[in-house]
C-alpha positions as CSV (number, residue, x, y, z in Angstrom):
1,M,100.9,62.2,79.2
2,N,104.5,61.0,78.6
3,M,105.1,62.9,75.4
4,T,107.8,64.7,73.5
5,V,107.2,68.5,73.3
6,K,108.3,70.4,70.3
7,P,110.2,73.7,70.8
8,N,107.8,76.6,71.1
9,T,108.2,78.8,68.1
10,V,104.6,80.1,67.8
11,E,104.8,82.5,70.8
12,T,108.1,84.0,69.8
13,A,106.6,87.5,69.3
14,V,105.1,87.7,72.8
15,V,108.0,86.2,74.9
16,D,109.8,88.6,77.1
17,Q,113.3,87.4,76.4
18,D,114.7,89.7,79.1
19,W,112.4,88.4,81.9
20,W,115.3,87.0,83.8
21,R,116.9,90.4,84.3
22,G,115.8,91.5,87.8
23,A,113.7,88.4,88.2
24,V,112.8,86.9,91.6
25,I,113.4,83.2,91.6
26,Y,112.2,80.8,94.3
27,Q,114.4,77.8,95.0
28,I,112.7,74.5,95.7
29,Y,114.6,71.7,97.3
30,P,112.2,69.0,96.2
31,R,113.0,66.4,98.9
32,S,111.8,68.8,101.5
33,F,109.1,70.8,99.9
34,Q,105.9,68.7,99.8
35,D,105.4,64.9,99.8
36,S,102.3,63.8,98.0
37,D,102.5,60.0,98.5
38,G,103.4,59.5,102.2
39,D,106.9,58.1,101.7
40,G,108.5,61.0,103.6
41,I,110.2,62.5,100.6
42,G,109.0,65.5,98.7
43,D,108.1,65.0,95.0
44,L,107.0,66.7,91.8
45,K,103.3,66.2,92.5
46,G,103.9,67.9,95.8
47,I,105.3,70.9,94.0
48,V,102.2,70.9,91.7
49,Q,100.1,70.9,94.9
50,R,101.9,74.0,96.2
51,L,102.2,76.0,93.0
52,P,99.2,78.3,94.0
53,Y,101.1,79.3,97.1
54,I,104.3,79.9,95.1
55,A,102.4,82.1,92.6
56,S,100.9,84.0,95.5
57,L,104.4,85.2,96.5
58,G,104.7,87.1,93.2
59,V,107.9,85.4,92.1
60,N,108.8,85.1,88.4
61,A,110.2,81.6,88.4
62,I,111.1,78.5,90.5
63,W,114.4,76.8,90.4
64,I,114.1,73.1,91.3
65,S,117.2,71.3,92.7
66,P,117.9,68.0,91.0
67,F,115.2,65.4,90.6
68,F,117.0,63.2,88.0
69,T,117.6,59.5,88.4
70,S,120.3,59.2,91.0
71,P,121.7,56.8,93.7
72,M,121.3,59.9,96.0
73,K,124.8,59.7,97.5
74,D,124.7,63.5,97.2
75,F,120.9,63.8,97.1
76,G,120.5,64.2,93.4
77,Y,123.7,66.1,92.6
78,D,125.1,62.7,91.5
79,V,123.1,62.0,88.3
80,S,122.9,58.5,86.7
81,D,120.4,59.5,84.0
82,Y,120.2,63.1,82.8
83,C,116.9,62.5,80.9
84,D,114.6,60.9,83.4
85,V,113.0,61.6,86.8
86,D,114.1,59.5,89.8
87,P,111.1,57.3,90.9
88,M,111.2,58.9,94.4
89,F,110.2,62.2,92.8
90,G,107.7,60.8,90.3
91,K,107.6,60.3,86.6
92,L,108.2,62.4,83.4
93,A,104.4,62.8,83.2
94,D,104.5,64.4,86.6
95,F,107.2,66.8,85.4
96,D,105.0,67.7,82.4
97,E,102.1,68.4,84.7
98,M,104.3,70.6,86.8
99,I,105.5,72.6,83.9
100,A,101.9,73.1,82.6
101,T,100.6,74.0,86.1
102,A,103.4,76.5,86.7
103,H,102.8,78.2,83.4
104,D,99.1,78.3,84.1
105,H,100.0,80.3,87.2
106,G,102.4,82.6,85.4
107,V,105.4,81.0,87.0
108,K,108.5,80.0,84.9
109,V,110.4,76.8,85.7
110,M,114.2,76.5,85.9
111,I,115.9,73.2,86.6
112,D,119.3,72.4,88.1
113,L,121.8,70.9,85.6
114,V,124.8,69.2,87.0
115,L,127.2,69.0,84.0
116,S,130.6,69.0,85.7
117,H,130.3,65.4,87.1
118,S,128.0,62.4,87.1
119,S,127.3,59.6,89.4
120,D,129.7,56.7,89.3
121,Q,126.6,54.6,88.5
122,H,125.9,56.5,85.3
123,P,126.3,54.1,82.3
124,W,128.9,56.5,80.8
125,F,131.2,55.9,83.8
126,A,130.5,52.2,83.9
127,Q,131.8,51.9,80.4
128,S,134.6,54.4,80.8
129,R,136.1,52.5,83.8
130,L,136.2,49.1,81.9
131,D,139.5,49.8,80.2
132,R,141.5,52.5,78.5
133,E,140.4,51.7,74.9
134,N,136.6,51.8,74.8
135,D,134.5,54.4,73.2
136,K,134.0,56.3,76.4
137,A,137.5,55.8,77.8
138,D,138.2,59.6,77.8
139,W,134.7,60.7,78.9
140,Y,136.1,61.2,82.5
141,V,139.3,62.7,83.9
142,W,141.7,59.8,84.3
143,A,145.4,59.9,85.1
144,D,148.2,57.6,85.8
145,P,149.7,57.5,89.3
146,K,153.0,59.1,90.1
147,P,156.0,56.7,90.0
148,D,155.5,56.0,93.8
149,G,151.8,55.1,93.2
150,T,150.4,58.3,94.8
151,A,147.8,60.6,93.2
152,P,148.7,62.5,90.0
153,N,148.7,65.9,91.8
154,N,147.8,67.7,95.0
155,W,144.2,68.6,94.1
156,L,141.6,68.4,97.0
157,S,138.0,67.5,97.1
158,I,135.4,70.0,98.4
159,F,134.1,67.1,100.6
160,G,137.4,66.5,102.2
161,G,140.6,64.6,101.3
162,P,142.3,64.1,97.9
163,A,140.3,64.7,94.7
164,W,141.5,61.5,93.2
165,H,140.2,57.9,93.6
166,W,142.1,54.8,92.5
167,D,140.3,52.5,90.1
168,P,141.8,48.9,89.9
169,R,140.1,48.2,86.5
170,R,142.2,50.8,84.6
171,E,145.0,51.0,87.2
172,Q,144.5,54.8,87.1
173,Y,143.1,57.5,89.2
174,Y,139.9,59.4,88.3
175,L,139.1,63.0,89.4
176,H,136.3,63.8,91.7
177,N,136.0,67.4,92.9
178,F,133.2,66.3,95.2
179,L,132.4,62.8,96.5
180,S,134.4,59.9,95.2
181,S,131.0,58.6,93.8
182,Q,130.9,61.8,91.6
183,P,133.6,61.4,89.0
184,D,134.3,64.5,87.0
185,L,133.3,64.5,83.3
186,N,136.1,65.3,80.8
187,L,134.7,68.2,78.8
188,H,137.9,68.4,76.8
189,T,136.3,65.5,74.9
190,P,133.9,66.9,72.3
191,A,131.6,63.9,72.5
192,V,131.0,64.7,76.2
193,Q,130.0,68.2,75.4
194,D,127.6,66.9,72.7
195,A,126.0,64.5,75.1
196,L,125.5,67.2,77.8
197,L,124.0,69.5,75.2
198,D,121.7,66.8,74.0
199,A,120.4,66.3,77.6
200,T,119.9,70.1,77.8
201,R,117.9,70.0,74.7
202,F,115.7,67.2,76.1
203,W,114.5,69.5,78.9
204,L,114.1,72.5,76.6
205,N,111.8,70.4,74.5
206,R,109.8,69.6,77.6
207,G,109.1,73.3,78.1
208,V,111.6,74.4,80.8
209,D,112.3,78.2,80.9
210,G,115.9,77.9,81.9
211,F,118.6,76.3,84.0
212,R,120.6,76.8,87.1
213,L,124.0,75.4,86.2
214,D,125.7,73.7,89.2
215,T,129.4,74.5,89.7
216,I,129.7,76.2,86.3
217,N,133.4,77.0,86.8
218,F,134.3,73.3,87.4
219,Y,133.5,72.1,83.9
220,F,137.2,71.9,82.8
221,A,140.4,70.9,84.6
222,D,143.9,71.8,83.5
223,K,145.0,69.4,80.8
224,Q,148.5,69.2,82.3
225,L,147.1,68.4,85.8
226,R,149.5,70.9,87.4
227,D,149.6,71.2,91.2
228,N,147.5,74.0,92.8
229,P,149.6,76.5,94.7
230,A,149.2,76.9,98.5
231,L,147.1,79.7,99.7
232,P,148.5,81.8,102.6
233,P,146.4,81.6,105.8
234,E,145.5,85.3,105.7
235,K,143.9,84.8,102.3
236,R,141.7,81.9,103.2
237,N,138.0,82.3,103.7
238,A,135.1,79.9,104.4
239,N,132.7,81.2,101.7
240,I,132.8,78.0,99.6
241,A,133.9,75.4,102.1
242,P,133.9,75.5,105.9
243,S,137.2,76.6,107.6
244,V,137.8,73.0,109.0
245,N,138.1,71.8,105.4
246,P,141.7,71.7,104.0
247,Y,140.2,72.6,100.6
248,N,140.6,76.2,101.8
249,H,144.4,75.8,101.9
250,Q,144.8,75.9,98.1
251,Q,144.3,78.4,95.4
252,H,142.4,76.3,92.9
253,I,143.8,77.8,89.7
254,Y,144.2,74.4,87.9
255,S,141.4,72.2,89.1
256,K,138.7,74.7,87.9
257,N,138.3,78.1,86.3
258,Q,139.9,77.0,83.0
259,P,139.8,79.3,79.9
260,E,138.4,76.4,77.8
261,N,135.1,76.9,79.6
262,L,134.3,80.0,77.7
263,A,134.1,78.1,74.4
264,F,131.7,75.5,75.9
265,L,129.5,78.3,77.4
266,R,129.2,79.8,73.9
267,R,127.9,76.5,72.7
268,F,125.5,76.2,75.6
269,R,124.2,79.8,75.0
270,A,123.8,79.2,71.3
271,L,121.6,76.2,72.1
272,L,119.4,78.2,74.5
273,D,119.1,81.0,71.9
274,E,117.3,78.5,69.7
275,Y,114.5,78.6,72.2
276,P,113.1,82.1,72.7
277,G,113.1,83.5,76.3
278,K,115.2,80.8,77.9
279,A,117.8,81.8,80.5
280,A,120.6,80.3,82.5
281,V,122.2,81.2,85.9
282,G,125.6,79.7,86.6
283,E,126.8,78.9,90.1
284,V,130.3,80.2,90.5
285,G,132.0,78.5,93.4
286,D,135.2,80.4,94.0
287,A,136.4,82.0,97.2
288,Q,139.0,84.3,95.6
289,F,137.8,85.3,92.1
290,G,134.1,84.7,92.1
291,L,133.1,88.2,90.9
292,E,135.8,88.3,88.3
293,I,134.5,84.9,86.9
294,L,130.9,86.3,87.1
295,G,132.0,89.2,85.0
296,Q,133.7,86.9,82.4
297,Y,130.8,84.4,82.2
298,T,128.0,87.0,81.9
299,S,129.5,89.7,79.7
300,G,127.8,90.4,76.4
301,D,125.4,87.8,75.0
302,E,127.7,84.9,74.3
303,F,127.8,83.1,77.6
304,V,125.2,82.7,80.4
305,H,122.7,85.3,81.3
306,M,123.6,85.7,84.9
307,C,125.7,84.1,87.6
308,Y,124.8,83.1,91.1
309,A,127.1,85.0,93.5
310,F,128.4,83.8,96.9
311,E,129.3,87.2,98.4
312,L,126.0,87.6,100.3
313,L,126.0,84.0,101.4
314,A,129.0,84.6,103.7
315,K,129.1,83.5,107.3
316,E,129.4,87.0,108.6
317,K,126.4,89.4,108.5
318,P,127.1,91.9,105.7
319,T,127.6,95.5,106.9
320,A,126.7,98.6,104.9
321,E,130.4,98.9,104.2
322,R,130.7,95.3,103.0
323,I,127.8,95.5,100.7
324,A,129.2,98.7,99.2
325,E,132.5,97.0,98.8
326,V,130.9,94.1,96.9
327,F,129.0,96.4,94.5
328,A,132.0,98.5,93.9
329,K,133.9,95.4,92.9
330,V,131.0,94.3,90.7
331,A,131.2,97.7,89.0
332,D,134.9,97.2,88.5
333,V,135.1,93.6,87.3
334,A,131.6,92.8,86.1
335,A,130.1,96.1,84.9
336,D,128.6,94.5,81.8
337,G,127.6,91.3,83.6
338,W,124.6,90.3,85.7
339,A,124.6,88.8,89.2
340,C,121.9,86.8,90.9
341,W,122.0,87.4,94.7
342,A,120.9,85.2,97.6
343,F,121.1,85.1,101.3
344,S,120.2,81.4,101.8
345,N,120.2,78.2,99.8
346,H,120.4,74.4,100.3
347,D,124.1,74.5,101.0
348,V,124.4,77.1,103.8
349,M,122.9,77.7,107.2
350,R,119.7,79.7,106.9
351,H,120.6,83.4,107.1
352,A,118.1,84.1,109.9
353,S,120.4,82.0,112.1
354,R,123.7,82.5,110.4
355,W,123.5,86.2,111.0
356,A,121.4,86.0,114.2
357,L,118.8,88.4,112.7
358,S,115.9,89.8,114.6
359,P,112.5,89.8,112.7
360,A,113.1,93.5,112.0
361,A,116.5,92.9,110.6
362,Q,115.1,90.0,108.4
363,R,112.5,92.4,107.0
364,L,115.1,95.1,106.2
365,F,117.5,92.7,104.5
366,V,114.9,91.3,102.1
367,T,113.6,94.8,101.4
368,M,117.2,95.8,100.5
369,L,117.7,92.6,98.4
370,M,114.7,93.6,96.3
371,C,116.3,97.0,95.7
372,L,119.8,95.9,94.7
373,R,120.8,95.6,91.0
374,G,120.7,92.0,89.9
375,S,118.3,89.1,90.0
376,V,117.3,87.4,93.3
377,C,117.0,83.9,94.5
378,L,114.9,83.1,97.6
379,Y,115.2,79.8,99.3
380,Q,112.1,77.9,100.3
381,G,111.0,78.8,103.9
382,E,113.1,82.0,103.9
383,E,109.8,83.9,103.4
384,L,108.6,82.4,106.7
385,G,111.7,83.6,108.6
386,L,112.7,80.0,109.3
387,P,115.8,79.6,111.5
388,E,118.3,76.7,110.9
389,A,116.8,73.4,112.1
390,D,118.8,71.6,114.9
391,I,119.4,68.1,113.5
392,A,120.8,65.5,115.9
393,F,123.8,63.5,114.7
394,E,121.8,60.3,114.6
395,D,119.4,61.9,112.1
396,L,122.0,63.4,109.8
397,Q,121.8,62.4,106.1
398,D,124.4,64.7,104.6
399,P,127.8,63.0,104.1
400,Y,129.5,66.4,104.3
401,G,128.2,67.0,107.8
402,I,128.9,63.4,108.9
403,E,132.6,63.9,107.7
404,F,133.2,67.1,109.6
405,W,130.9,66.8,112.6
406,P,130.7,68.5,115.1
407,E,132.8,71.5,113.9
408,F,130.6,71.6,110.7
409,K,127.2,70.1,111.0
410,G,126.6,69.9,107.3
411,R,123.6,71.0,105.2
412,D,120.7,69.1,106.7
413,G,119.8,72.0,109.0
414,C,118.7,74.1,106.1
415,R,117.2,71.2,104.2
416,S,114.6,70.1,106.8
417,P,111.0,69.9,105.4
418,M,108.8,72.9,105.0
419,A,106.2,73.5,107.7
420,W,102.8,74.1,106.0
421,E,100.4,73.8,109.0
422,L,100.1,72.9,112.6
423,S,97.9,69.8,112.1
424,N,100.5,67.2,112.9
425,Q,104.1,66.8,114.0
426,N,105.2,66.8,110.4
427,G,103.7,70.2,109.6
428,G,101.6,69.0,106.7
429,F,104.8,68.0,104.8
430,T,104.0,64.3,104.8
431,T,101.7,61.7,106.2
432,G,104.7,59.3,106.6
433,K,108.0,59.6,108.4
434,P,109.9,62.5,106.9
435,W,113.4,61.9,105.5
436,L,114.7,64.6,107.9
437,P,112.8,65.6,111.1
438,V,110.4,68.6,110.8
439,S,111.8,71.2,113.2
440,P,109.4,71.8,116.1
441,E,110.5,75.4,116.1
442,H,109.2,75.7,112.6
443,L,105.6,74.6,113.3
444,N,104.6,77.9,114.8
445,L,106.1,79.6,111.7
446,S,104.1,77.5,109.3
447,V,102.5,78.9,106.2
448,A,99.0,78.5,107.6
449,A,99.9,80.2,110.8
450,Q,101.5,83.2,109.0
451,E,98.7,83.5,106.4
452,A,96.3,84.2,109.3
453,D,98.6,86.9,110.8
454,P,98.8,90.2,108.8
455,S,102.0,91.1,110.6
456,A,103.8,87.9,109.8
457,M,107.1,87.7,107.9
458,L,105.4,86.0,104.9
459,H,103.3,89.1,104.2
460,H,106.4,91.3,104.3
461,Y,108.1,89.1,101.8
462,R,105.1,89.4,99.5
463,K,105.2,93.2,99.8
464,A,108.9,93.3,99.1
465,I,108.6,91.1,96.1
466,G,105.6,93.2,94.9
467,L,107.7,96.4,95.3
468,R,110.2,95.1,92.8
469,Q,107.6,93.6,90.5
470,S,105.6,96.9,90.3
471,N,108.7,99.1,89.7
472,A,110.8,98.2,86.7
473,V,113.4,100.6,87.8
474,L,114.2,98.2,90.8
475,A,114.4,95.2,88.5
476,K,116.3,96.5,85.5
477,G,117.6,100.0,86.3
478,S,121.2,101.2,86.8
479,L,122.7,101.6,90.3
480,S,124.6,104.7,91.2
481,N,125.7,107.0,94.0
482,L,126.5,104.2,96.3
483,T,127.2,105.7,99.7
484,V,128.0,104.5,103.2
485,K,127.4,106.7,106.2
486,D,127.9,104.9,109.5
487,D,125.6,101.9,109.3
488,V,123.4,103.4,106.5
489,L,123.8,102.1,102.9
490,S,122.2,104.3,100.2
491,F,122.1,104.4,96.5
492,S,120.0,105.4,93.5
493,R,118.3,103.2,90.9
494,I,117.6,104.9,87.6
495,L,115.6,103.7,84.5
496,G,114.5,106.2,81.9
497,S,112.9,109.2,83.6
498,E,112.5,107.4,87.0
499,E,114.8,107.5,89.9
500,V,114.4,105.6,93.2
501,F,116.5,106.6,96.2
502,C,117.1,103.7,98.6
503,A,118.6,103.9,102.1
504,F,118.9,101.2,104.7
505,N,119.8,101.5,108.3
506,L,121.6,98.2,109.0
507,S,121.8,98.6,112.8
508,E,120.0,98.6,116.1
509,A,120.5,102.4,116.5
510,P,118.6,105.3,115.0
511,A,120.4,107.0,112.1
512,T,119.9,109.8,109.6
513,V,120.3,110.0,105.8
514,D,120.4,113.0,103.5
515,L,117.7,112.8,100.8
516,P,119.0,114.8,97.8
517,T,116.8,117.6,96.2
518,D,113.1,117.4,96.7
519,N,109.8,116.2,95.1
520,W,110.1,112.7,96.4
521,A,107.3,110.3,97.1
522,N,107.5,107.3,99.5
523,L,107.4,104.3,97.2
524,A,106.6,101.7,100.0
525,P,104.5,103.3,102.7
526,D,102.9,100.0,103.6
527,M,106.4,98.6,104.5
528,D,107.0,101.0,107.4
529,T,109.6,103.0,105.4
530,A,110.5,106.5,106.4
531,E,108.3,109.3,105.1
532,T,110.0,111.4,102.4
533,D,107.6,114.0,101.1
534,K,110.4,116.6,101.0
535,G,114.2,116.5,100.7
536,G,116.5,117.1,103.6
537,T,117.6,114.9,106.5
538,I,115.5,111.9,107.0
539,A,115.4,110.1,110.4
540,L,115.7,106.3,110.2
541,A,114.6,104.0,113.0
542,P,116.7,100.9,113.7
543,W,116.4,98.5,110.7
544,Q,114.3,101.0,108.8
545,A,114.5,101.8,105.0
546,C,113.8,104.9,103.0
547,I,112.6,104.1,99.5
548,S,111.5,107.2,97.5
549,K,110.7,107.9,93.9
550,R,110.8,110.9,91.7
551,S,110.7,111.8,88.0
552,I,113.9,113.2,86.6
553,D,114.8,115.5,83.8
554,Q,116.8,113.5,81.2
555,K,119.3,116.4,81.2
556,E,120.2,115.6,84.8
557,T,121.5,112.1,83.8
């Protein structure tokens, strides 16, 4: 089944090219999703096995974290072959089977492209580091030392320490914004851009529906390699790197976020537009200007379709006031853009633990997420209400956590394997020894256990996703009348002649909200939302929502 697939031009007329707008995307971390062969590591055949479950959630698409050939120093985010599957995850034929099975279930497939850097074991880097004259000598960011032998500038790595590593072959430093085994590609070199676009085309030809673009704002570094300025302590935050990391001490205006990126994104979008209905979401990693960059990269139809925002991935539980502040800023700096929101992913503590949420609070937060303007990413296991797994130091795999332990325990706690059933200590994930321990706390929250319990978190997630999927106004409508009253966030979503009024009590105390005018109908009575048959003051219980719909006269808008 290892075949080359031609671009699909036959179905152009029936493809919804706007499917991504308001889509619900389910992130799969393949190492930890489902193991099919007993080696303790999840794989592509495991994803195939679980696609009926994913489809049952009602999501539009899956996003699969990297499965490419890699030495796995950063668990696949260090790519040594952009056009093949690492043997631990299977073969290209398995990928083709996964695409076909997902499409049979009505689920689109997005894959994670890591274009800012490669592995130091990539053949490109092996050639580039040989000398300063070979054909790929300028495919990575190389620089001479300062006269005293120190690094070219003050740039820092997200994983700690300087962002430069000395290479004795060339007697130069190379840039690595992440691990030293992840050298940064030099996209100022046109041939590098061409090679990366060729790799993108390879996967488009195999039938993928889109891409999640890792660290999209890191593609270019300042040609002059100027020092980053210091960031005053009062302006630092830990949204991108933990507070113990000195990376937070700089304003990274030269090591990323360069204007040349826009021209490359135009090229990338032009390639995607050759394939009807394909979409891209870019991960913007910036603690100071993330929403401004999101606005730049998603405006119009020249760049990427949407950007993955970090504002709701923060350490602190978002209050009604904070959410209103975020959306007010989106309206100011990204009014013509499109965000993709998430509470959890493979890089942060699971939000059930991070925000110390009760089950009622978890339910309200996902209901709210499905009502906000933008697309949505859910992280595997989030729908089960999984807390962060407690991983002992001796079981740690993540180099980030090992470096900063114990103040920062790394990312393994959110990457522990899915619990599918109670049949064994590994929760149905594997018949072998799992690469990370399965959390005992997760076993009672397994998929099988929750399927059998109508009141379980899993069923609420299905209802919340179904609410968005059955109401286009929540997926694609405008957002207006954003209001905060005490701990209650309220707003309206409008599309055509439909208006949905949404209010969320983000607290443990009862509250009230004023429902404007009348003739409202409760849009989600099966989700314990407040009854709203008439206008007036509505009483909200702790962690309760009001979601009401009405038809509006076009003259009102």
